[in-house]
C-alpha positions in Angstrom: 0.0 0.0 0.0 1.3 3.4 -1.0 2.4 5.6 1.9 1.0 9.0 2.7 2.3 11.9 0.6 5.0 13.9 2.2 4.2 17.6 2.0 7.0 20.2 1.6 7.4 23.1 4.0 6.3 25.5 1.2 3.2 23.4 0.5 2.3 23.4 4.2 2.7 27.1 4.4 0.6 27.7 1.3 -2.2 25.7 2.7 -1.9 27.4 6.1 -2.1 30.8 4.5 -5.3 29.8 2.6 -6.9 28.6 5.9 -5.9 31.8 7.6 -7.7 33.8 4.9 -11.0 32.7 6.4 -10.1 32.2 10.1 -8.0 33.8 12.8 -5.1 32.6 14.9 -7.4 31.3 17.7 -9.5 29.1 15.5 -6.6 27.9 13.4 -5.0 24.7 14.5 -2.4 22.3 13.3 -5.0 19.6 13.4 -7.2 21.5 11.0 -4.3 22.1 8.7 -3.4 18.4 8.8 -6.9 17.4 8.0 -7.0 19.8 5.0 -3.7 18.3 3.7 -5.0 14.7 4.3 -2.3 13.8 6.8 -1.9 13.7 10.6 -0.5 16.4 12.9 2.6 14.5 13.7 3.8 14.8 10.1 3.6 18.6 10.3 5.5 18.7 13.6 8.5 17.4 11.6 8.5 20.9 9.9 7.3 23.1 12.8 7.7 22.5 16.5 4.3 24.1 17.4 1.5 26.3 16.1 3.2 29.5 17.0 6.3 28.6 15.0 4.1 27.8 12.1 2.1 31.1 12.3 5.4 33.0 12.5 6.6 31.3 9.3 3.4 32.1 7.5 3.6 35.8 8.5 7.2 35.9 7.5 6.3 34.9 3.9 4.2 38.0 3.7 7.1 40.1 4.9 9.3 38.5 2.3 6.7 39.1 -0.4 6.4 42.8 0.6 10.2 43.3 0.0 10.3 41.3 -3.3 11.6 43.6 -6.0 12.3 46.4 -3.6 15.1 48.9 -4.4 15.9 51.7 -2.0 15.1 55.1 -3.5 15.1 58.6 -2.1 16.1 59.9 1.3 15.8 57.9 4.6 12.2 59.1 5.2 11.1 58.1 1.7 12.7 54.7 2.1 11.0 54.0 5.4 7.7 55.2 4.0 8.0 53.0 0.9 8.8 50.0 3.1 5.8 50.8 5.3 3.4 51.1 2.4 4.7 47.8 0.9 4.0 46.1 4.3 0.6 47.7 4.4 -0.3 46.5 0.9 1.0 43.0 1.5 -0.9 42.4 4.7 -3.9 44.1 3.2 -4.2 41.1 0.9 -4.0 38.7 3.8 -5.4 40.7 6.8 -5.6 37.8 9.2 -1.9 37.4 8.9 -1.4 41.1 9.9 -2.7 40.4 13.3 -0.5 37.3 13.6 2.5 39.4 12.7 1.6 42.0 15.3 1.2 39.3 17.9 3.9 36.8 17.2 6.5 38.7 15.2 8.8 36.7 12.9 12.4 35.7 12.8 12.7 34.5 9.2 14.2 36.0 6.0 11.3 38.3 5.5 11.7 39.8 8.9 15.4 40.3 8.4 14.8 42.0 5.0 12.4 44.5 6.7 14.7 45.0 9.7 17.7 45.6 7.4 16.0 48.2 5.3 14.6 50.2 8.2 17.9 50.1 10.1 19.9 51.1 7.0 17.4 54.0 6.4 17.9 55.2 10.0 21.7 55.0 9.6 21.4 57.2 6.5 19.4 59.7 8.6 22.3 60.9 10.6 21.1 59.6 13.9 23.8 58.5 16.4 24.3 54.8 16.3 23.3 54.3 19.9 19.8 55.8 19.2 19.0 53.7 16.1 17.9 50.5 17.8 15.3 52.3 20.0 14.1 54.4 17.0 13.8 51.2 14.9 11.8 49.5 17.7 9.3 52.3 17.9 8.8 52.5 14.1 8.0 48.7 13.9 5.6 48.9 16.8 3.8 51.8 15.1 3.6 50.0 11.8 2.4 46.7 13.3 -0.3 48.5 15.3 -1.5 50.5 12.4 -1.5 47.6 9.9 -3.1 45.2 12.4 -5.8 47.7 13.3 -6.6 48.3 9.6 -6.6 44.6 9.0 -9.1 44.0 11.8 -11.5 46.4 10.3 -11.2 44.9 6.8 -12.1 41.4 8.0 -15.6 42.3 9.4 -18.6 41.3 7.3 -21.0 43.8 5.6 -23.6 43.0 8.3 -21.2 43.6 11.1 -20.1 46.9 9.4 -23.7 48.1 9.2 -24.3 47.2 12.8 -21.2 49.1 13.8 -22.2 52.2 11.7 -25.6 52.2 13.4 -24.0 52.1 16.8 -21.7 54.9 15.8 -24.5 57.1 14.6 -26.5 56.5 17.9 -23.4 57.2 20.0 -22.3 60.3 18.2 -25.4 62.0 16.7 -27.5 61.0 19.7 -25.0 62.3 22.3 -26.6 64.3 25.1 -25.1 67.9 24.7 -25.3 68.5 28.4 -23.3 65.5 29.3 -21.1 65.3 26.2 -20.9 68.9 25.0 -17.7 68.5 22.9 -19.0 65.3 21.2 -22.3 67.0 20.4 -20.5 70.0 19.0 -18.3 68.0 16.6 -20.8 65.2 16.0 -21.4 66.1 12.3 -17.7 66.0 11.5 -16.6 63.0 13.5 -15.7 60.0 11.2 -16.1 56.3 12.1 -13.0 54.4 13.1 -12.7 52.7 9.8 -12.8 55.9 7.6 -9.8 57.4 5.8 -7.5 54.6 6.9 -4.9 55.2 4.2 -4.6 58.9 4.8 -4.4 58.4 8.6 -1.7 55.7 8.1 0.5 58.0 6.0 -0.1 61.1 8.2 0.7 59.2 11.5 3.9 57.7 9.9 5.0 61.1 8.5 4.5 62.7 11.9 6.6 60.1 13.6 9.4 60.4 11.0 9.3 64.2 11.4 9.7 63.7 15.1 12.8 61.6 14.5 14.1 64.2 12.1 13.7 67.0 14.7 15.8 64.9 17.1 18.6 64.5 14.6 19.5 68.2 14.4 20.5 68.6 18.1 22.4 65.3 18.0 24.4 66.5 14.9 25.0 69.9 16.5 26.3 68.2 19.7 28.5 66.0 17.6 30.0 69.0 15.7 30.7 70.8 19.0 32.4 67.7 20.4 34.5 67.5 17.2 35.4 71.2 17.4 36.6 70.8 21.0 38.9 67.9 20.0 40.2 69.9 17.0 41.3 72.8 19.3 
């Protein structure tokens, strides 16, 4: 009798990614994945030690895909913005994986490609070396939060969206002006959480990069003063 087919790591990840298009990390399981592949869980544990390692590997493929064909262009802010938009677009096509990336992170090739480009961009900014790791960390936290938040909104159904909009209208337009005077005043102009996501993403990122840029000038000035003292 012929033995069971042996699935490659890439085939396992392809199938896992497809399952995750219609489910989340909580409902996803190695057992479900094995059943879809027509095998048993033990055969998958030869490739991945546990569910978390598998989820990290799937998310890492999205990171790698986001950097496919990327070539650095422009100044350091343009490079970080381009990388961020590539991540946003890649996870926008697989929103369930965005939340997995934000939760579990990744340690594969895709992760290293993203890390390398952001770190190189920050080095090109003129920041002192000792400040770059912390600045990198904050940028990645910001991107993961924004991308995962947007992904969460994109996965809700039309019915859920309409229910949410109705609740929003009741909460905002129906606010008691005596108890919530500011909310009542701005009610007509307040937008739902899911509105203008792209503009908000780019504006928040631009503001953060401007904050970094503002911190670079004092650091450069201090460095020049130190050099001048040594020169004299």
